[in-house]
MINUTOR-234503 format. One record per residue (C-alpha): residue in three letters; z, y, x. Coordinates in steps of 0.25 Angstrom, whole numbers, plus 5000, padded with zeros to 4 digits. Last residue first. Layout:
% residues N
<r: ALA; z: Z; y: Y; x: X>
...
This chain:
% residues 305
<r: SER; z: 4859; y: 4538; x: 5256>
<r: PHE; z: 4874; y: 4540; x: 5256>
<r: ARG; z: 4874; y: 4551; x: 5245>
<r: GLN; z: 4864; y: 4544; x: 5237>
<r: LYS; z: 4872; y: 4531; x: 5235>
<r: SER; z: 4884; y: 4539; x: 5230>
<r: ASP; z: 4877; y: 4547; x: 5220>
<r: LEU; z: 4871; y: 4561; x: 5222>
<r: GLU; z: 4872; y: 4572; x: 5213>
<r: ILE; z: 4864; y: 4585; x: 5216>
<r: PRO; z: 4871; y: 4598; x: 5214>
<r: SER; z: 4865; y: 4608; x: 5205>
<r: SER; z: 4855; y: 4618; x: 5211>
<r: GLU; z: 4857; y: 4631; x: 5218>
<r: ARG; z: 4863; y: 4624; x: 5230>
<r: GLN; z: 4851; y: 4614; x: 5231>
<r: SER; z: 4846; y: 4616; x: 5245>
<r: PRO; z: 4860; y: 4614; x: 5251>
<r: LEU; z: 4863; y: 4602; x: 5243>
<r: GLU; z: 4874; y: 4601; x: 5233>
<r: VAL; z: 4882; y: 4588; x: 5232>
<r: ALA; z: 4887; y: 4581; x: 5220>
<r: PHE; z: 4895; y: 4568; x: 5220>
<r: ASN; z: 4893; y: 4554; x: 5214>
<r: ALA; z: 4901; y: 4542; x: 5218>
<r: PRO; z: 4913; y: 4550; x: 5222>
<r: HIS; z: 4917; y: 4549; x: 5236>
<r: SER; z: 4926; y: 4539; x: 5244>
<r: PRO; z: 4923; y: 4537; x: 5258>
<r: GLN; z: 4928; y: 4523; x: 5262>
<r: SER; z: 4932; y: 4522; x: 5277>
<r: PHE; z: 4939; y: 4536; x: 5277>
<r: LEU; z: 4952; y: 4533; x: 5283>
<r: PRO; z: 4949; y: 4520; x: 5289>
<r: ALA; z: 4957; y: 4508; x: 5284>
<r: VAL; z: 4968; y: 4502; x: 5291>
<r: ALA; z: 4970; y: 4488; x: 5294>
<r: PRO; z: 4983; y: 4481; x: 5293>
<r: TYR; z: 4990; y: 4477; x: 5305>
<r: SER; z: 4989; y: 4463; x: 5311>
<r: GLY; z: 4979; y: 4465; x: 5322>
<r: SER; z: 4968; y: 4476; x: 5318>
<r: THR; z: 4960; y: 4477; x: 5306>
<r: LYS; z: 4949; y: 4487; x: 5303>
<r: VAL; z: 4944; y: 4493; x: 5290>
<r: GLY; z: 4931; y: 4501; x: 5291>
<r: PRO; z: 4925; y: 4495; x: 5279>
<r: MET; z: 4935; y: 4488; x: 5270>
<r: GLN; z: 4936; y: 4473; x: 5273>
<r: SER; z: 4950; y: 4473; x: 5278>
<r: TYR; z: 4955; y: 4479; x: 5265>
<r: ASP; z: 4948; y: 4468; x: 5256>
<r: SER; z: 4954; y: 4457; x: 5265>
<r: TYR; z: 4968; y: 4463; x: 5265>
<r: SER; z: 4974; y: 4454; x: 5255>
<r: PRO; z: 4968; y: 4442; x: 5262>
<r: ASP; z: 4978; y: 4444; x: 5273>
<r: SER; z: 4971; y: 4447; x: 5286>
<r: PRO; z: 4976; y: 4461; x: 5287>
<r: ASN; z: 4990; y: 4455; x: 5288>
<r: PRO; z: 5001; y: 4465; x: 5283>
<r: ASN; z: 5002; y: 4458; x: 5269>
<r: GLN; z: 5015; y: 4463; x: 5263>
<r: PRO; z: 5011; y: 4478; x: 5266>
<r: ASN; z: 4999; y: 4476; x: 5256>
<r: GLY; z: 4990; y: 4487; x: 5260>
<r: THR; z: 4992; y: 4502; x: 5261>
<r: TYR; z: 4989; y: 4505; x: 5275>
<r: SER; z: 4993; y: 4519; x: 5279>
<r: TYR; z: 4983; y: 4529; x: 5286>
<r: ARG; z: 4983; y: 4539; x: 5274>
<r: ASP; z: 4998; y: 4540; x: 5275>
<r: HIS; z: 5003; y: 4547; x: 5262>
<r: SER; z: 5003; y: 4534; x: 5253>
<r: GLY; z: 5014; y: 4529; x: 5262>
<r: GLY; z: 5012; y: 4521; x: 5275>
<r: SER; z: 5013; y: 4520; x: 5289>
<r: VAL; z: 5020; y: 4507; x: 5293>
<r: VAL; z: 5020; y: 4506; x: 5308>
<r: SER; z: 5021; y: 4492; x: 5315>
<r: GLN; z: 5027; y: 4492; x: 5329>
<r: ASP; z: 5041; y: 4488; x: 5325>
<r: ASP; z: 5037; y: 4476; x: 5317>
<r: SER; z: 5041; y: 4476; x: 5303>
<r: TYR; z: 5027; y: 4478; x: 5297>
<r: PRO; z: 5027; y: 4467; x: 5286>
<r: GLY; z: 5040; y: 4472; x: 5280>
<r: SER; z: 5052; y: 4478; x: 5287>
<r: GLY; z: 5055; y: 4488; x: 5298>
<r: SER; z: 5056; y: 4500; x: 5289>
<r: HIS; z: 5043; y: 4507; x: 5292>
<r: VAL; z: 5043; y: 4520; x: 5285>
<r: SER; z: 5032; y: 4521; x: 5275>
<r: LYS; z: 5041; y: 4522; x: 5263>
<r: GLY; z: 5047; y: 4536; x: 5266>
<r: ASP; z: 5033; y: 4542; x: 5267>
<r: GLN; z: 5025; y: 4542; x: 5280>
<r: TYR; z: 5015; y: 4553; x: 5285>
<r: PRO; z: 5007; y: 4549; x: 5297>
<r: MET; z: 5013; y: 4551; x: 5311>
<r: GLY; z: 5010; y: 4562; x: 5321>
<r: PRO; z: 5023; y: 4569; x: 5318>
<r: THR; z: 5033; y: 4560; x: 5311>
<r: ALA; z: 5035; y: 4563; x: 5296>
<r: SER; z: 5049; y: 4564; x: 5290>
<r: THR; z: 5051; y: 4555; x: 5279>
<r: VAL; z: 5047; y: 4556; x: 5265>
<r: SER; z: 5052; y: 4547; x: 5254>
<r: SER; z: 5066; y: 4553; x: 5252>
<r: ARG; z: 5060; y: 4567; x: 5251>
<r: TYR; z: 5050; y: 4563; x: 5241>
<r: ASP; z: 5060; y: 4556; x: 5232>
<r: PRO; z: 5069; y: 4568; x: 5233>
<r: PRO; z: 5058; y: 4577; x: 5228>
<r: TYR; z: 5055; y: 4588; x: 5238>
<r: SER; z: 5062; y: 4602; x: 5237>
<r: ASP; z: 5073; y: 4597; x: 5246>
<r: ARG; z: 5063; y: 4597; x: 5258>
<r: PHE; z: 5059; y: 4612; x: 5255>
<r: ARG; z: 5074; y: 4616; x: 5253>
<r: GLN; z: 5077; y: 4609; x: 5267>
<r: GLU; z: 5066; y: 4617; x: 5274>
<r: ALA; z: 5071; y: 4630; x: 5268>
<r: LEU; z: 5085; y: 4627; x: 5272>
<r: GLY; z: 5081; y: 4624; x: 5286>
<r: THR; z: 5073; y: 4637; x: 5287>
<r: ASN; z: 5085; y: 4645; x: 5282>
<r: HIS; z: 5094; y: 4639; x: 5293>
<r: THR; z: 5084; y: 4642; x: 5304>
<r: GLU; z: 5082; y: 4656; x: 5299>
<r: ALA; z: 5097; y: 4658; x: 5298>
<r: GLU; z: 5098; y: 4653; x: 5312>
<r: ILE; z: 5088; y: 4662; x: 5318>
<r: ILE; z: 5094; y: 4674; x: 5311>
<r: HIS; z: 5108; y: 4671; x: 5316>
<r: ALA; z: 5103; y: 4669; x: 5330>
<r: LYS; z: 5096; y: 4683; x: 5330>
<r: GLU; z: 5109; y: 4689; x: 5326>
<r: VAL; z: 5116; y: 4682; x: 5337>
<r: LEU; z: 5106; y: 4687; x: 5347>
<r: ARG; z: 5107; y: 4701; x: 5342>
<r: GLN; z: 5122; y: 4701; x: 5343>
<r: VAL; z: 5120; y: 4695; x: 5357>
<r: LEU; z: 5111; y: 4706; x: 5362>
<r: THR; z: 5120; y: 4717; x: 5356>
<r: ALA; z: 5131; y: 4711; x: 5365>
<r: HIS; z: 5121; y: 4711; x: 5376>
<r: ALA; z: 5119; y: 4726; x: 5375>
<r: LYS; z: 5133; y: 4730; x: 5375>
<r: LYS; z: 5137; y: 4721; x: 5387>
<r: THR; z: 5125; y: 4726; x: 5395>
<r: THR; z: 5128; y: 4741; x: 5392>
<r: LYS; z: 5143; y: 4739; x: 5396>
<r: LYS; z: 5139; y: 4731; x: 5409>
<r: VAL; z: 5129; y: 4741; x: 5413>
<r: PHE; z: 5138; y: 4753; x: 5411>
<r: GLY; z: 5149; y: 4747; x: 5418>
<r: GLY; z: 5141; y: 4743; x: 5430>
<r: MET; z: 5133; y: 4756; x: 5432>
<r: VAL; z: 5141; y: 4763; x: 5442>
<r: VAL; z: 5145; y: 4750; x: 5450>
<r: ASN; z: 5130; y: 4746; x: 5451>
<r: VAL; z: 5127; y: 4733; x: 5445>
<r: LYS; z: 5128; y: 4718; x: 5447>
<r: MET; z: 5129; y: 4710; x: 5434>
<r: GLU; z: 5135; y: 4697; x: 5429>
<r: VAL; z: 5134; y: 4694; x: 5414>
<r: ASP; z: 5139; y: 4682; x: 5407>
<r: GLU; z: 5135; y: 4681; x: 5392>
<r: ARG; z: 5141; y: 4671; x: 5383>
<r: LEU; z: 5136; y: 4667; x: 5369>
<r: TRP; z: 5145; y: 4659; x: 5360>
<r: LEU; z: 5144; y: 4647; x: 5350>
<r: GLY; z: 5155; y: 4642; x: 5342>
<r: THR; z: 5169; y: 4637; x: 5345>
<r: LYS; z: 5178; y: 4641; x: 5357>
<r: PRO; z: 5173; y: 4655; x: 5358>
<r: VAL; z: 5172; y: 4662; x: 5372>
<r: GLY; z: 5182; y: 4673; x: 5373>
<r: LEU; z: 5180; y: 4675; x: 5388>
<r: GLY; z: 5193; y: 4671; x: 5394>
<r: ILE; z: 5191; y: 4656; x: 5392>
<r: GLU; z: 5178; y: 4648; x: 5395>
<r: VAL; z: 5175; y: 4639; x: 5384>
<r: SER; z: 5177; y: 4624; x: 5382>
<r: GLN; z: 5167; y: 4617; x: 5373>
<r: ARG; z: 5168; y: 4613; x: 5359>
<r: PRO; z: 5160; y: 4600; x: 5356>
<r: GLU; z: 5149; y: 4603; x: 5345>
<r: GLY; z: 5150; y: 4601; x: 5330>
<r: PRO; z: 5152; y: 4616; x: 5327>
<r: LEU; z: 5145; y: 4624; x: 5338>
<r: SER; z: 5150; y: 4625; x: 5352>
<r: GLY; z: 5150; y: 4636; x: 5362>
<r: GLY; z: 5140; y: 4642; x: 5373>
<r: LEU; z: 5128; y: 4650; x: 5374>
<r: THR; z: 5127; y: 4657; x: 5388>
<r: TRP; z: 5120; y: 4670; x: 5392>
<r: ARG; z: 5120; y: 4673; x: 5407>
<r: GLY; z: 5117; y: 4687; x: 5413>
<r: LYS; z: 5115; y: 4692; x: 5427>
<r: MET; z: 5114; y: 4707; x: 5429>
<r: ASN; z: 5109; y: 4714; x: 5442>
<r: LEU; z: 5109; y: 4729; x: 5441>
<r: GLY; z: 5105; y: 4735; x: 5455>
<r: LEU; z: 5101; y: 4749; x: 5449>
<r: PRO; z: 5090; y: 4743; x: 5441>
<r: ALA; z: 5091; y: 4729; x: 5434>
<r: TYR; z: 5089; y: 4715; x: 5438>
<r: ILE; z: 5094; y: 4706; x: 5426>
<r: HIS; z: 5097; y: 4691; x: 5427>
<r: SER; z: 5098; y: 4683; x: 5414>
<r: GLN; z: 5103; y: 4669; x: 5411>
<r: LEU; z: 5102; y: 4662; x: 5397>
<r: GLY; z: 5110; y: 4652; x: 5389>
<r: ASP; z: 5115; y: 4638; x: 5387>
<r: PRO; z: 5103; y: 4630; x: 5393>
<r: LEU; z: 5100; y: 4642; x: 5402>
<r: ASP; z: 5088; y: 4651; x: 5401>
<r: HIS; z: 5085; y: 4661; x: 5413>
<r: PHE; z: 5081; y: 4675; x: 5411>
<r: CYS; z: 5077; y: 4686; x: 5421>
<r: ALA; z: 5078; y: 4701; x: 5420>
<r: ASN; z: 5071; y: 4713; x: 5426>
<r: PHE; z: 5075; y: 4727; x: 5424>
<r: THR; z: 5071; y: 4740; x: 5417>
<r: VAL; z: 5081; y: 4751; x: 5413>
<r: SER; z: 5079; y: 4761; x: 5402>
<r: GLY; z: 5087; y: 4774; x: 5400>
<r: SER; z: 5097; y: 4781; x: 5392>
<r: TYR; z: 5105; y: 4794; x: 5391>
<r: LEU; z: 5111; y: 4799; x: 5378>
<r: GLY; z: 5109; y: 4786; x: 5372>
<r: GLY; z: 5122; y: 4787; x: 5364>
<r: PRO; z: 5131; y: 4784; x: 5376>
<r: LEU; z: 5125; y: 4786; x: 5390>
<r: TYR; z: 5117; y: 4776; x: 5399>
<r: SER; z: 5109; y: 4770; x: 5387>
<r: VAL; z: 5100; y: 4759; x: 5393>
<r: LYS; z: 5087; y: 4755; x: 5388>
<r: ASP; z: 5083; y: 4742; x: 5394>
<r: THR; z: 5070; y: 4737; x: 5400>
<r: VAL; z: 5068; y: 4722; x: 5404>
<r: SER; z: 5058; y: 4716; x: 5413>
<r: TYR; z: 5059; y: 4701; x: 5411>
<r: TRP; z: 5059; y: 4688; x: 5419>
<r: GLN; z: 5060; y: 4674; x: 5415>
<r: CYS; z: 5066; y: 4665; x: 5425>
<r: HIS; z: 5059; y: 4658; x: 5437>
<r: TYR; z: 5061; y: 4669; x: 5447>
<r: GLU; z: 5076; y: 4669; x: 5443>
<r: GLU; z: 5079; y: 4656; x: 5451>
<r: ALA; z: 5072; y: 4661; x: 5464>
<r: THR; z: 5078; y: 4675; x: 5462>
<r: ALA; z: 5071; y: 4686; x: 5456>
<r: GLU; z: 5071; y: 4699; x: 5464>
<r: SER; z: 5056; y: 4699; x: 5465>
<r: PRO; z: 5054; y: 4700; x: 5450>
<r: PRO; z: 5051; y: 4688; x: 5441>
<r: LYS; z: 5038; y: 4691; x: 5433>
<r: ILE; z: 5040; y: 4699; x: 5421>
<r: PRO; z: 5043; y: 4698; x: 5406>
<r: HIS; z: 5044; y: 4710; x: 5397>
<r: ARG; z: 5055; y: 4719; x: 5392>
<r: GLU; z: 5058; y: 4732; x: 5385>
<r: ILE; z: 5068; y: 4740; x: 5377>
<r: VAL; z: 5081; y: 4731; x: 5380>
<r: LEU; z: 5094; y: 4737; x: 5378>
<r: PRO; z: 5097; y: 4730; x: 5365>
<r: ASN; z: 5096; y: 4716; x: 5371>
<r: LEU; z: 5090; y: 4707; x: 5361>
<r: ASP; z: 5077; y: 4709; x: 5367>
<r: ILE; z: 5080; y: 4703; x: 5380>
<r: MET; z: 5086; y: 4691; x: 5374>
<r: GLU; z: 5074; y: 4689; x: 5365>
<r: VAL; z: 5065; y: 4690; x: 5378>
<r: HIS; z: 5073; y: 4680; x: 5385>
<r: ASN; z: 5073; y: 4669; x: 5373>
<r: HIS; z: 5082; y: 4659; x: 5380>
<r: LEU; z: 5095; y: 4666; x: 5374>
<r: THR; z: 5088; y: 4667; x: 5360>
<r: GLU; z: 5085; y: 4652; x: 5360>
<r: LEU; z: 5099; y: 4649; x: 5365>
<r: VAL; z: 5105; y: 4656; x: 5353>
<r: THR; z: 5097; y: 4649; x: 5343>
<r: GLU; z: 5100; y: 4635; x: 5350>
<r: ARG; z: 5115; y: 4637; x: 5350>
<r: SER; z: 5115; y: 4639; x: 5335>
<r: ILE; z: 5120; y: 4651; x: 5327>
<r: GLY; z: 5128; y: 4648; x: 5314>
<r: ALA; z: 5141; y: 4653; x: 5319>
<r: PRO; z: 5142; y: 4666; x: 5327>
<r: LEU; z: 5141; y: 4667; x: 5342>
<r: ALA; z: 5153; y: 4670; x: 5350>
<r: THR; z: 5149; y: 4680; x: 5361>
<r: VAL; z: 5154; y: 4679; x: 5375>
<r: THR; z: 5152; y: 4691; x: 5385>
<r: THR; z: 5154; y: 4689; x: 5400>
<r: PHE; z: 5155; y: 4700; x: 5410>
<r: HIS; z: 5152; y: 4702; x: 5425>
<r: SER; z: 5150; y: 4713; x: 5435>
<r: LYS; z: 5146; y: 4715; x: 5449>
<r: LYS; z: 5146; y: 4728; x: 5456>
<r: SER; z: 5135; y: 4736; x: 5463>
<r: MET; z: 5136; y: 4748; x: 5473>
């Protein structure tokens, strides 16, 4: 003979824990299983035959618990069961199919409000905190009348430990995030003030630009379609006279006659990266057949003959 039972547990979460950190743990099914002190083994499985149409698309695991039937571990055993998990925007759903007709549905809900967020109305009669974050667990189970009290007591005790471990894990993650942020800030502050003020954040895929290369909407390139890339750090930048943007201007005549330079439209021409190789007039090379002798010196005319 089976009997239905239901219980709800609400735990206030300490300050300093973010909503994202708790949800990340709730949505990590393997971690949620491992946080349970009763679990000694688990592995993913395919949906079993008893899975409903909705549960068929959930994540399924085979879980083995070690259960102490008598105080002090005088008599204990292991129980293997199937469990499925389904993520929700504010928590997690689970469903356990265990031996002896035990059928347990659970729902974890993360609620509450952080400083600066609107305060929500809370359900009365459950001791739900009016401020701060809280974690709520609703369990509905159908179990044998003889085993009902034992299963309920064991589940509540194990899940209380689970929540404590979850909170401690959240503290560790938040501390690591905080320390990383401080280290990055100290690294940025180590630069000279003039350097920090002149460097802007780079856009992925764009050449480096210093603070003076940002287009301000004025000057010869004031139309919205023009792009001013510049600064001594940009090897593609054009460094001609910005007051004479027309390449037909006489001041650009020498530049436009350079080998490999092309002009297009009303924009300044851009020289190729390696249009003029620059090498010393004389340089020494060692031929393979003369490795034991001194290097032969060639002048600039010989090296191109």
